[in-house]
Backbone bond lengths (Angstrom), bond angles and torsions (degrees), N, CA, C in turn:
res aa  C-N    CA-C-N  psi(-1)  N-CA   C-N-CA  omega(-1)  CA-C   N-CA-C  phi
1 M - - - 1.426 - - 1.524 110.93 -
2 I 1.288 116.54 132.06 1.477 119.93 177.83 1.516 107.21 -115.93
3 I 1.321 110.45 130.65 1.482 119.66 179.95 1.492 106.17 -122.43
4 E 1.313 116.44 123.01 1.464 120.62 177.40 1.527 108.76 -93.74
5 L 1.296 113.79 128.54 1.460 121.36 -176.16 1.518 110.13 -122.35
6 E 1.302 114.49 143.65 1.498 122.74 169.58 1.518 110.11 -69.13
7 N 1.297 117.55 155.65 1.482 120.43 -179.03 1.515 111.95 -56.53
8 H 1.335 117.41 -37.83 1.497 119.00 -178.48 1.519 110.29 -71.87
9 E 1.323 117.93 -27.37 1.461 119.52 175.59 1.506 111.60 -72.40
10 V 1.310 117.44 -39.23 1.473 123.51 175.01 1.532 108.13 -58.55
11 A 1.313 117.64 -47.56 1.448 122.86 -179.51 1.526 110.22 -59.21
12 T 1.313 116.18 -43.35 1.488 120.17 -179.98 1.505 109.96 -64.21
13 L 1.314 118.63 -44.69 1.467 120.56 177.23 1.518 112.94 -62.39
14 R 1.342 116.77 -39.19 1.459 121.25 179.05 1.489 111.40 -60.94
15 V 1.356 116.10 -47.82 1.462 122.43 -179.14 1.554 110.31 -64.87
16 A 1.323 116.57 -43.46 1.471 119.48 179.80 1.499 111.70 -64.74
17 L 1.327 118.81 -43.18 1.461 121.70 179.81 1.538 112.30 -67.47
18 A 1.335 115.71 -38.95 1.419 119.44 177.24 1.526 112.79 -64.41
19 H 1.302 114.31 -40.33 1.467 120.32 175.14 1.517 112.42 -62.50
20 F 1.296 115.44 -46.87 1.482 121.78 179.92 1.555 108.44 -61.59
21 S 1.295 117.72 -44.66 1.463 121.47 178.15 1.514 110.08 -59.33
22 G 1.302 118.44 -45.52 1.441 122.79 177.47 1.514 112.94 -60.75
23 Y 1.329 115.12 -42.81 1.478 119.97 177.57 1.514 109.43 -62.38
24 L 1.293 119.12 -46.05 1.463 120.41 179.15 1.478 111.06 -59.62
25 E 1.315 118.83 -41.83 1.467 122.19 -178.59 1.497 110.92 -63.75
26 E 1.321 115.70 -41.12 1.494 121.13 -175.42 1.524 111.56 -80.99
27 E 1.332 116.96 -47.66 1.466 121.87 -173.57 1.523 116.08 -97.04
28 G 1.313 115.56 -30.77 1.440 119.40 -177.43 1.543 113.16 67.50
29 L 1.295 116.56 -170.05 1.463 122.56 178.70 1.511 110.77 -130.85
30 G 1.317 115.08 37.33 1.446 121.20 -179.67 1.503 110.79 108.74
31 D 1.323 114.82 159.98 1.458 119.65 -177.10 1.534 112.99 -93.59
32 D 1.317 117.57 -2.92 1.447 120.28 177.79 1.532 111.45 -78.18
33 E 1.297 115.80 167.42 1.434 120.17 -176.30 1.548 113.30 -62.42
34 H 1.324 118.23 -35.97 1.444 120.56 177.01 1.544 111.94 -62.54
35 G 1.304 116.33 -45.59 1.450 122.25 -178.16 1.559 109.49 -63.57
36 K 1.321 116.29 -42.26 1.449 120.74 179.32 1.531 112.39 -65.23
37 E 1.360 113.95 -39.72 1.466 118.81 178.88 1.529 110.18 -67.78
38 M 1.321 118.33 -39.85 1.471 122.90 179.62 1.539 107.55 -62.30
39 V 1.314 118.69 -44.50 1.487 120.58 177.20 1.498 110.44 -57.61
40 R 1.370 117.32 -49.12 1.427 121.55 -178.91 1.509 111.66 -56.80
41 L 1.341 117.36 -46.32 1.464 120.43 -178.88 1.514 112.56 -68.03
42 Y 1.356 115.45 -41.73 1.469 118.62 176.97 1.506 111.40 -59.31
43 Q 1.346 117.09 -42.31 1.443 122.00 -179.16 1.548 112.07 -64.19
44 I 1.336 115.59 -39.60 1.483 120.34 177.72 1.576 108.04 -62.38
45 N 1.272 115.30 -47.82 1.475 116.81 -176.73 1.520 113.28 -73.02
46 T 1.302 116.14 -34.94 1.473 119.65 175.61 1.476 111.05 -62.51
47 N 1.339 118.30 -45.61 1.433 121.23 177.43 1.508 114.19 -63.88
48 S 1.350 116.48 -35.79 1.463 121.12 176.55 1.506 110.92 -62.96
49 I 1.341 116.51 -46.97 1.422 121.11 178.87 1.515 114.37 -63.38
50 L 1.355 114.40 -42.81 1.466 119.44 177.66 1.569 111.19 -60.69
51 K 1.310 117.03 -39.78 1.478 120.27 179.38 1.544 108.20 -62.87
52 K 1.329 116.56 -43.44 1.471 119.44 -176.63 1.513 112.33 -66.22
53 I 1.329 117.47 -39.58 1.448 118.82 -175.64 1.538 111.68 -81.61
54 T 1.331 117.36 -24.29 1.478 119.16 178.18 1.527 111.84 -83.74
55 N 1.306 117.82 -18.57 1.464 120.76 177.08 1.524 113.40 -84.70
56 N 1.302 119.29 -5.89 1.461 122.48 -177.52 1.509 109.67 -101.70
């Protein structure tokens, strides 16, 4: 899927993802194994998306 975004939309996504990543790092999603795994997977995907939108 290709989504074309305006520069201001990319900036909005970048800020939102960076904030979400910081929130996950600080607050997490619980101390159980499921919560920890969800944080790990969200961080992987968040970083992947951030790399894609900052390279364009």
